[in-house]
C-alpha positions as CSV (number, residue, x, y, z in Angstrom):
1,M,20.4,-13.4,37.0
2,V,20.9,-11.5,33.8
3,A,23.1,-14.2,32.4
4,A,20.5,-16.9,33.3
5,A,17.7,-14.8,31.6
6,A,19.9,-14.4,28.5
7,T,20.6,-18.2,28.4
8,R,16.9,-18.9,28.7
9,S,16.2,-16.5,25.8
10,V,18.8,-18.2,23.6
11,R,17.3,-21.6,24.4
12,T,13.8,-20.3,23.6
13,G,15.1,-19.0,20.2
14,I,16.7,-22.3,19.4
15,L,13.5,-24.2,20.4
16,A,11.4,-21.8,18.3
17,S,13.7,-22.5,15.3
18,R,13.6,-26.2,15.8
19,V,9.8,-26.4,16.3
20,T,9.2,-24.2,13.2
21,G,11.5,-26.4,11.2
22,V,9.6,-29.5,12.1
23,L,6.3,-27.9,11.4
24,L,7.4,-26.6,8.0
25,L,8.7,-30.1,7.0
26,G,5.4,-31.4,8.2
27,L,3.6,-28.9,6.0
28,V,5.6,-30.0,3.0
29,L,4.6,-33.5,3.6
30,L,1.0,-32.4,4.0
31,T,0.9,-30.6,0.7
32,I,2.4,-33.6,-1.0
33,V,0.1,-36.2,0.5
34,V,-3.1,-34.1,0.8
35,P,-2.8,-31.5,-1.9
36,R,-5.4,-28.7,-2.1
37,F,-6.8,-27.0,-5.2
38,T,-4.2,-25.0,-7.2
39,A,-5.0,-22.6,-10.1
40,I,-3.0,-24.8,-12.4
41,P,-3.4,-28.6,-11.7
42,Y,-0.1,-30.5,-11.7
43,D,0.9,-34.0,-12.4
44,R,1.6,-35.4,-8.8
45,V,3.9,-38.2,-10.1
46,G,6.0,-35.7,-12.1
47,A,6.1,-33.2,-9.2
48,V,7.2,-35.8,-6.7
49,A,9.8,-37.1,-9.1
50,S,11.1,-33.6,-9.6
51,Y,11.2,-33.1,-5.8
52,V,13.0,-36.4,-5.1
53,G,15.5,-35.7,-7.9
54,L,16.4,-32.3,-6.4
55,L,16.8,-33.9,-3.0
56,V,19.2,-36.5,-4.4
57,L,21.1,-33.9,-6.3
58,A,21.4,-31.8,-3.1
59,V,22.8,-34.8,-1.2
60,L,25.3,-35.6,-3.9
61,V,26.5,-32.0,-4.1
62,G,26.7,-31.8,-0.3
63,R,28.7,-35.0,-0.2
64,W,31.2,-34.5,-3.0
65,G,30.8,-30.9,-4.1
66,R,32.7,-27.9,-3.0
67,P,31.4,-24.4,-2.4
68,V,32.5,-21.6,-4.8
69,P,35.5,-19.8,-3.3
70,E,34.3,-16.5,-1.7
71,A,36.6,-14.4,-3.8
72,L,35.3,-15.9,-7.0
73,A,31.7,-15.7,-5.7
74,R,32.1,-12.0,-5.0
75,R,33.2,-11.4,-8.6
76,L,30.4,-13.5,-10.1
77,A,27.6,-11.7,-8.2
78,L,27.3,-8.8,-10.6
79,P,27.3,-10.8,-13.9
80,L,24.9,-13.4,-12.4
81,G,22.6,-10.6,-11.2
82,A,22.6,-9.0,-14.6
83,L,21.9,-12.4,-16.3
84,C,19.1,-13.2,-13.9
85,T,17.5,-9.7,-14.5
86,A,17.9,-10.0,-18.2
87,A,16.3,-13.5,-18.2
88,A,13.4,-12.1,-16.0
89,G,12.8,-9.3,-18.5
90,F,12.9,-11.5,-21.5
91,V,10.5,-14.1,-19.9
92,G,8.2,-11.3,-18.9
93,Y,8.1,-9.9,-22.4
94,A,7.6,-13.2,-24.0
95,S,4.9,-14.2,-21.5
96,Y,2.9,-11.0,-21.6
97,Y,-0.8,-11.3,-22.0
98,V,-3.8,-9.0,-21.4
99,T,-5.2,-9.7,-17.9
100,T,-8.9,-9.9,-17.0
101,W,-9.1,-8.7,-13.4
102,D,-8.1,-5.8,-11.2
103,S,-4.8,-5.2,-13.0
104,K,-6.8,-4.8,-16.3
105,L,-9.2,-2.3,-14.5
106,I,-6.2,-0.2,-13.4
107,Q,-4.9,-0.3,-17.0
108,N,-8.3,0.9,-18.3
109,I,-8.4,3.8,-15.8
110,V,-5.0,5.2,-16.9
111,S,-5.8,4.6,-20.6
112,Q,-8.8,7.0,-20.7
113,P,-9.3,10.7,-20.0
114,R,-10.3,11.6,-16.4
115,D,-13.7,12.7,-17.5
116,A,-14.4,9.3,-19.0
117,I,-14.0,7.4,-15.7
118,T,-17.0,5.2,-15.1
119,P,-19.0,4.9,-11.9
120,L,-17.8,1.3,-11.6
121,Q,-14.2,2.4,-11.6
122,V,-14.9,5.2,-9.1
123,A,-16.6,2.6,-6.9
124,Y,-13.6,0.3,-7.1
125,L,-11.1,3.0,-6.2
126,S,-13.4,4.2,-3.4
127,R,-13.6,0.6,-2.0
128,Y,-9.8,0.0,-2.3
129,P,-8.1,3.4,-1.7
130,N,-4.7,1.7,-1.2
131,N,-4.4,1.5,-5.0
132,D,-2.9,5.0,-5.3
133,L,0.7,3.9,-5.6
134,L,-0.3,1.2,-8.1
135,L,-2.3,3.8,-10.0
136,A,0.8,6.1,-10.0
137,L,3.0,3.3,-11.4
138,A,0.4,2.5,-14.0
139,R,0.2,6.2,-15.1
140,Q,4.0,6.4,-15.4
141,A,3.9,3.1,-17.5
142,R,1.3,4.7,-19.8
143,R,3.4,7.9,-20.2
144,L,6.5,5.9,-20.8
145,G,4.8,3.7,-23.3
146,D,3.3,6.7,-25.2
147,A,6.7,8.5,-25.2
148,L,8.7,5.6,-26.5
149,G,6.0,4.0,-28.7
150,L,5.7,1.0,-26.4
151,G,2.6,-0.8,-25.3
152,Y,1.4,-0.5,-21.7
153,G,2.4,-4.0,-20.8
154,T,6.0,-3.5,-22.1
155,A,6.3,-0.2,-20.2
156,F,5.0,-1.6,-17.0
157,L,7.3,-4.6,-17.5
158,A,10.3,-2.2,-17.4
159,I,9.1,-1.1,-13.9
160,Q,8.7,-4.7,-12.9
161,V,12.2,-5.6,-14.1
162,V,13.7,-2.7,-12.1
163,C,11.8,-3.9,-9.0
164,F,12.9,-7.4,-9.6
165,A,16.6,-6.3,-9.8
166,I,16.3,-4.3,-6.6
167,A,14.8,-7.4,-4.8
168,L,17.5,-9.6,-6.3
169,F,20.2,-7.2,-5.1
170,G,18.6,-7.3,-1.6
171,V,18.6,-11.1,-1.7
172,H,22.3,-11.1,-2.5
173,L,23.3,-8.5,0.1
174,L,21.3,-10.1,2.9
175,T,22.5,-13.7,2.2
176,A,26.1,-12.6,1.7
177,R,26.0,-10.8,5.1
178,L,24.5,-13.9,6.8
179,A,26.2,-16.8,5.0
180,G,28.8,-15.5,2.6
181,H,28.9,-14.7,-1.1
182,A,28.8,-18.4,-2.3
183,A,25.4,-18.9,-0.6
184,A,24.3,-15.6,-2.0
185,L,24.8,-16.8,-5.5
186,A,22.6,-19.8,-4.8
187,A,19.9,-17.6,-3.2
188,M,19.9,-15.4,-6.3
189,L,19.4,-18.5,-8.6
190,L,16.6,-19.9,-6.4
191,F,14.8,-16.5,-6.3
192,T,15.1,-16.2,-10.1
193,A,13.8,-19.8,-10.6
194,L,10.8,-19.2,-8.4
195,I,9.6,-15.9,-9.7
196,G,12.0,-14.4,-12.3
197,L,11.1,-17.1,-14.8
198,S,7.4,-17.1,-13.9
199,P,4.5,-15.7,-15.9
200,W,3.9,-13.4,-13.0
201,M,6.7,-11.2,-14.4
202,A,4.2,-10.3,-17.2
203,V,1.3,-9.3,-14.9
204,P,1.2,-5.5,-14.3
205,Y,0.1,-5.5,-10.7
206,T,1.5,-5.1,-7.1
207,D,3.0,-8.5,-6.5
208,I,6.4,-8.0,-8.3
209,P,6.8,-4.3,-7.4
210,S,6.4,-5.0,-3.7
211,M,8.9,-7.9,-3.4
212,W,11.9,-5.6,-2.7
213,A,10.4,-4.1,0.4
214,T,10.5,-7.2,2.6
215,V,14.1,-8.2,1.9
216,W,15.4,-4.7,2.1
217,A,13.6,-4.0,5.4
218,V,15.1,-7.1,6.9
219,Y,18.5,-6.1,5.6
220,C,18.2,-2.7,7.2
221,F,17.1,-4.3,10.5
222,V,20.1,-6.6,10.4
223,R,22.5,-3.7,9.7
224,S,20.9,-1.9,12.6
225,H,21.5,-4.8,14.9
226,R,25.1,-5.1,13.9
227,S,25.9,-1.4,14.1
228,D,28.3,-0.5,16.9
229,R,27.2,3.1,17.1
230,W,23.6,3.9,18.3
231,T,23.3,6.7,15.7
232,S,24.0,4.2,12.9
233,A,21.7,1.6,14.5
234,V,18.8,4.1,14.6
235,A,19.4,5.3,11.0
236,W,19.3,1.7,9.7
237,A,16.1,1.0,11.7
238,A,14.5,4.1,10.3
239,G,15.5,3.0,6.8
240,G,13.8,-0.3,7.4
241,G,10.6,1.5,8.5
242,A,10.7,3.8,5.5
243,V,11.0,0.8,3.2
244,L,8.1,-0.9,4.8
245,A,6.0,2.2,4.5
246,L,6.5,2.1,0.7
247,G,5.9,-1.6,0.5
248,F,2.7,-1.2,2.6
249,A,1.4,1.4,0.2
250,L,1.5,-1.2,-2.5
251,K,0.5,-4.3,-0.6
252,V,-0.6,-4.9,3.0
253,T,1.4,-8.1,3.6
254,P,4.7,-6.4,4.4
255,V,3.2,-5.4,7.7
256,A,4.2,-8.9,8.9
257,V,7.9,-7.8,8.7
258,L,7.1,-4.6,10.6
259,V,5.5,-6.6,13.5
260,A,8.3,-9.2,13.3
261,G,11.0,-6.5,13.4
262,A,9.5,-4.7,16.4
263,L,9.2,-8.0,18.4
264,W,12.7,-8.9,17.3
265,F,14.2,-5.6,18.7
266,V,12.4,-6.2,22.0
267,A,13.6,-9.8,22.1
268,L,17.2,-8.6,21.6
269,A,16.8,-6.3,24.6
270,V,15.5,-9.2,26.7
271,L,18.4,-11.4,25.5
272,R,21.1,-8.8,26.4
273,G,19.3,-7.9,29.6
274,S,21.1,-4.6,30.4
275,R,19.6,-1.1,30.8
276,A,21.7,0.1,27.9
277,S,20.4,-2.6,25.6
278,W,16.8,-1.6,26.5
279,G,17.7,2.0,25.7
280,R,19.2,0.9,22.4
281,S,16.2,-1.2,21.4
282,G,13.9,1.7,22.4
283,L,15.8,4.0,20.1
284,Q,15.7,1.5,17.3
285,L,11.9,1.1,17.7
286,A,11.5,4.8,17.7
287,G,13.6,4.9,14.5
288,V,11.3,2.3,12.8
289,V,8.3,4.4,13.7
290,A,9.9,7.6,12.5
291,G,10.9,5.9,9.3
292,V,7.3,4.8,8.6
293,V,5.8,8.1,9.5
294,V,8.3,10.3,7.5
295,A,8.2,8.0,4.5
296,A,4.4,8.0,4.5
297,L,4.2,11.8,4.9
298,V,6.8,12.5,2.2
299,S,5.6,10.0,-0.3
300,G,1.9,10.6,0.1
301,P,1.6,13.9,-1.8
302,V,4.1,12.7,-4.5
303,V,2.1,9.5,-5.0
304,T,-1.2,11.4,-5.2
305,R,0.2,13.8,-7.7
306,L,1.6,11.0,-9.9
307,A,-1.6,8.9,-9.5
308,D,-4.0,11.7,-10.3
309,P,-6.9,9.7,-8.9
310,P,-10.5,10.7,-9.7
311,R,-12.7,12.0,-6.9
312,T,-13.8,9.0,-4.9
313,T,-16.6,8.4,-2.4
314,P,-15.4,8.8,1.2
315,G,-16.3,6.4,4.0
316,V,-16.9,3.2,1.9
317,A,-13.4,1.7,2.0
318,A,-13.3,-2.0,2.6
319,S,-13.3,-2.9,6.3
320,S,-10.4,-5.0,7.5
321,W,-13.1,-7.3,9.0
322,H,-14.3,-7.9,5.5
323,Y,-11.0,-9.8,4.8
324,V,-11.2,-11.7,8.0
325,A,-14.7,-12.9,7.1
326,A,-13.7,-13.9,3.6
327,G,-10.6,-15.6,5.1
328,L,-12.8,-17.8,7.3
329,R,-15.0,-19.2,4.6
330,T,-14.7,-21.7,1.8
331,Q,-15.4,-20.9,-1.8
332,V,-16.1,-23.2,-4.7
333,G,-13.6,-22.9,-7.5
334,P,-13.5,-24.4,-11.0
335,N,-14.5,-28.0,-11.3
336,H,-16.2,-27.7,-7.8
337,N,-12.8,-27.6,-6.0
338,L,-12.7,-25.9,-2.6
339,V,-10.8,-22.7,-2.1
340,F,-10.0,-22.0,1.5
341,G,-10.3,-18.4,2.6
342,G,-10.1,-16.7,-0.8
343,Y,-12.1,-14.0,-2.5
344,D,-15.7,-14.5,-1.3
345,R,-18.6,-13.2,-3.4
346,P,-21.3,-13.3,-0.7
347,V,-19.2,-11.3,1.7
348,N,-18.1,-8.9,-1.0
349,S,-21.6,-8.3,-2.3
350,S,-23.0,-7.9,1.2
351,T,-20.5,-5.2,2.1
352,S,-19.7,-3.5,-1.2
353,G,-20.8,0.2,-1.4
354,R,-21.8,0.4,2.3
355,P,-20.3,2.6,4.9
356,T,-17.2,1.1,6.5
357,D,-18.8,0.7,9.9
358,V,-21.7,-1.1,8.4
359,Q,-19.3,-3.4,6.5
360,T,-17.7,-4.2,9.9
361,R,-20.9,-5.2,11.5
362,I,-21.9,-7.4,8.5
363,S,-18.5,-9.0,8.3
364,Q,-18.5,-9.7,12.0
365,R,-21.9,-11.4,11.6
366,F,-20.4,-13.6,8.9
367,I,-17.5,-14.4,11.3
368,R,-19.8,-15.4,14.2
369,D,-21.9,-17.6,11.9
370,E,-18.8,-19.4,10.6
371,L,-17.3,-19.9,14.1
372,K,-20.6,-21.2,15.4
373,R,-21.1,-23.5,12.5
374,R,-17.6,-25.0,12.6
375,G,-16.9,-25.1,16.3
376,V,-13.3,-25.2,17.7
377,A,-12.3,-28.5,16.0
378,G,-13.8,-27.3,12.7
379,V,-11.9,-24.0,12.7
380,V,-8.6,-25.8,13.5
381,L,-9.2,-28.2,10.6
382,F,-10.2,-25.3,8.3
383,E,-7.0,-23.4,9.2
384,V,-4.8,-26.5,8.5
385,N,-6.5,-26.9,5.1
386,K,-6.0,-23.2,4.5
387,L,-2.3,-23.5,5.3
388,D,-2.1,-26.4,2.9
389,F,-3.9,-24.4,0.3
390,N,-1.8,-21.2,0.7
391,W,1.6,-22.9,0.7
392,G,0.9,-25.8,-1.6
393,D,1.0,-24.0,-5.0
394,G,4.5,-23.6,-6.5
395,M,3.1,-21.5,-9.4
396,F,1.6,-19.1,-6.8
397,W,-1.9,-18.9,-8.4
398,V,-0.6,-17.8,-11.8
399,Y,-3.4,-17.5,-14.4
400,G,-5.9,-18.0,-11.5
401,E,-7.3,-14.5,-11.3
402,G,-10.3,-13.6,-13.4
403,T,-10.4,-15.6,-16.6
404,D,-6.6,-15.3,-17.2
405,L,-6.3,-19.0,-17.9
406,S,-8.1,-18.4,-21.3
407,R,-5.7,-15.7,-22.3
408,R,-2.7,-16.1,-24.7
409,P,0.6,-14.3,-25.1
410,V,0.5,-11.0,-27.1
411,H,4.0,-11.3,-28.6
412,R,3.9,-14.3,-30.9
413,A,7.2,-13.8,-32.8
414,A,9.7,-16.7,-33.2
415,P,12.2,-15.6,-30.5
416,Y,9.5,-15.9,-27.8
417,E,8.1,-19.3,-28.8
418,L,10.4,-21.3,-26.6
419,V,9.4,-19.3,-23.5
420,Q,5.8,-19.6,-24.4
421,S,6.1,-23.3,-24.9
422,W,6.6,-23.8,-21.2
423,N,5.1,-20.6,-19.8
424,S,1.8,-20.3,-21.6
425,P,-1.2,-22.5,-20.8
426,D,-1.3,-23.6,-24.4
427,G,2.4,-24.5,-24.5
428,R,3.4,-28.1,-25.2
429,L,5.8,-28.1,-22.2
430,F,3.5,-26.2,-19.8
431,D,2.3,-29.2,-17.9
432,A,5.8,-30.5,-17.4
433,R,6.9,-27.0,-16.3
434,V,4.2,-26.8,-13.7
435,A,5.1,-30.2,-12.3
436,I,8.8,-29.4,-12.1
437,T,8.1,-26.1,-10.5
438,Q,5.9,-27.7,-7.9
439,G,8.8,-30.1,-7.1
440,L,11.2,-27.1,-6.9
441,W,8.8,-25.3,-4.5
442,W,8.7,-28.4,-2.2
443,F,12.4,-28.6,-2.4
444,V,13.0,-24.9,-1.4
445,L,10.6,-25.3,1.5
446,T,12.4,-28.4,2.6
447,L,15.7,-26.5,2.6
448,V,14.1,-23.8,4.7
449,G,12.7,-26.4,7.1
450,V,16.1,-28.2,7.4
451,G,17.9,-24.9,8.0
452,W,15.6,-24.0,10.9
453,L,15.8,-27.6,12.2
454,R,19.6,-28.2,11.9
455,G,21.2,-24.8,11.2
456,R,23.1,-22.7,13.6
457,V,20.5,-20.3,15.2
458,T,21.4,-16.7,15.1
459,A,19.5,-13.5,15.8
460,E,19.3,-12.8,12.1
461,S,17.9,-16.2,11.2
462,L,15.2,-15.7,13.9
463,L,14.2,-12.4,12.2
464,V,13.8,-14.1,8.9
465,L,11.9,-16.9,10.6
466,A,9.6,-14.5,12.4
467,S,8.9,-12.6,9.1
468,L,7.9,-15.8,7.3
469,V,5.8,-17.1,10.2
470,G,4.2,-13.6,10.3
471,V,3.1,-13.8,6.7
472,A,1.8,-17.3,7.2
473,A,-0.3,-16.1,10.2
474,F,-1.4,-13.1,8.1
475,T,-2.7,-15.3,5.3
476,L,-4.4,-17.6,7.8
477,L,-6.3,-14.7,9.5
478,F,-7.2,-12.7,6.5
479,Q,-8.3,-13.5,2.9
480,G,-5.4,-15.2,1.2
481,R,-4.0,-17.5,-1.4
482,S,-0.6,-18.5,-2.7
483,R,-0.2,-15.3,-4.7
484,Y,0.2,-13.3,-1.5
485,L,3.4,-15.2,-0.8
486,I,5.2,-13.6,-3.8
487,T,6.1,-10.5,-1.7
488,Y,8.0,-12.8,0.6
489,L,9.8,-15.0,-1.9
490,P,13.1,-13.0,-1.5
491,L,13.1,-14.0,2.2
492,V,12.3,-17.6,1.3
493,A,15.3,-17.7,-0.9
494,V,17.5,-16.3,1.9
495,A,16.1,-18.7,4.4
496,A,16.8,-21.6,2.1
497,T,20.5,-20.8,1.8
498,W,21.7,-19.0,5.0
499,W,22.8,-22.2,6.7
500,W,24.7,-23.7,3.8
501,R,28.1,-22.4,4.8
502,D,27.9,-24.3,8.2
503,A,26.5,-27.3,6.4
504,W,29.5,-27.7,4.2
505,S,31.8,-27.9,7.2
506,R,29.8,-30.6,9.0
507,W,28.2,-32.6,6.2
508,G,28.4,-36.3,7.1
509,A,29.0,-35.6,10.8
510,P,25.5,-35.3,12.3
511,G,25.2,-33.3,15.5
512,R,28.7,-31.8,15.4
513,G,28.1,-28.3,16.4
514,A,24.6,-28.3,14.8
515,G,22.3,-25.8,16.3
516,R,24.5,-25.0,19.4
517,L,25.5,-21.6,20.6
518,R,28.6,-21.3,22.8
519,S,27.2,-18.2,24.5
520,P,24.2,-15.9,24.4
521,E,26.3,-13.3,22.7
522,R,26.9,-15.8,19.8
523,A,23.2,-15.4,18.9
524,L,23.7,-11.6,18.6
525,R,26.8,-11.5,16.5
526,P,27.3,-14.7,14.4
C-alpha cells in the first residue's frame, strides 16, 4: 500500500511538471501573440527575430556542441563569477540616475537630519512599516558615501553588487548540485544577462538586494532534503527559514518560497510513506519555523538600530486587502494603455491614512464591486491578461516607476558612454537592446517550459517549480507587475538550465528516458 501511494505521488509530480511546462509554453506564446503594455515599448519584429535566433542557436549547439567538461567548468566558476559581478557593477555605475519614486523618498529621508523629517515622509513610513531594512541599508549607504567621498548612488551600488554576487553564487551552487558545474556556468550567464546588465542595478531599492534570499532558501532546503543525518537536515531547514525571514523583511514576495518549501517537505513525507519520514519532515518544518522566528527576533533590534526610523503613527499600516483590491483592478497607463492589477490610485487614496481595519473594509468593498462587475468569466479573463502583463516584460518594468523614463544617467564620462548607448532611454542602441532582451526573456521562459515538459522530474526540480508557480500566484492575487519577478530571477536561471545535462545525452532521441523515473526513490535522490 505504501509503495502504491508512493508511486501515485511520483506520477502526480510528473504530471504537475508536464502540465506546468505546457502552460508556461502557452504563456510564452500568449505574450508574443497578444502582448500587454510594457513600461518600455519594444519592436515586436525585432523581439521575435531575437527569440527565433536564440532558439536556432540552441538547437545547433544541442546538435553539434559539447558540454564543457566538469573539471574545467569547476575551475571556470570563480573567474566567471568575478567577471559577471564586475560587469554588473560597471553597468550599474554607468547607468545610475536619480530616481523619482519611493527609492528617492528613502534617499531623501536618510539625507536629512531626523528633526527635518516631513509629515509626508512620516506618513509614508507609517503606511509601509516594512521599509525598516531598506532604511537601514540606505543609512549605511549614506554613511559609506560620506566616509569615502562617494555619492549616495555609488555607495548603495556597492551594496547592490555584493547582493548580486551572493545571488550569483547561490545560482551556481544550486545548479551545480542539481545539474553539474557546466550547467551552472550557463545559469550564471543567463542570470547576469537578465539582471546583471540591466539598468535595475542602478536603482537603490529592494529588488536587487532581495534576490539572494530565494535561491539560497531553496539551496538550504535541497541540502536539508539530501542530508543523511536528521540533525543536519533540521539545521539546513532552519537556515532556509532564516534566509527567508531576512528576504521577507526587504520584500514580501519571498513568502512564496516559504509556502512552497513547507508543502514540499509534506509532499516528501507522503511520497516516502513511512512513520520515520513523517517524523523527519515534521522536524524539518519545525526547523524552518524556528529559523524564521529566530532570524526575525535577532535581526529586528539590529535593523531598527541601523535604520533609526522616526516616530511613526501606529495602526495605519497598509492592509493586505489593499493589495488584493488593487490587484483586481485595471489602471490606465501612459498612452491610455491598460495596466492589469498594478498600483491603483483610487484604492490608495481611499485607504491612505485610515486605521488598518477601516482600510480592510474599504478594500473588501472594492473587491466585491469588481467581482460583481466582472462575473466569473470576466475575472478569469482578467487574470489571464494579468498573467500576460506580469510575465510579458523582459525589461521588468525598468524606468516604469514614477517619471524615471525622463531621467538621464548621472555619470557622463567617456568610459560609460557605450553602456549608456544601450542602457539609457536616450541611447541610440536602446530600442534594439529592449527588443533583444525581450527575445532573450521569451527564450529563457521557453527553456524553463521545455525543462518541465521534457526534463527528468526530481524532488528538487519540483521545489523550484513550486516556488515559481507560487510567485506567479502571488502576483495574480495581489498588486503586481513584472518588477516583482526580479526577486525570483535566480530561480528562473536555475530552472532554465537544470535539465541540460540529461538533454545532452539524449538529444536527437526523443522519448528515450525523458521524464521517466525508475522508482519513487529516484525522485528523492537524483
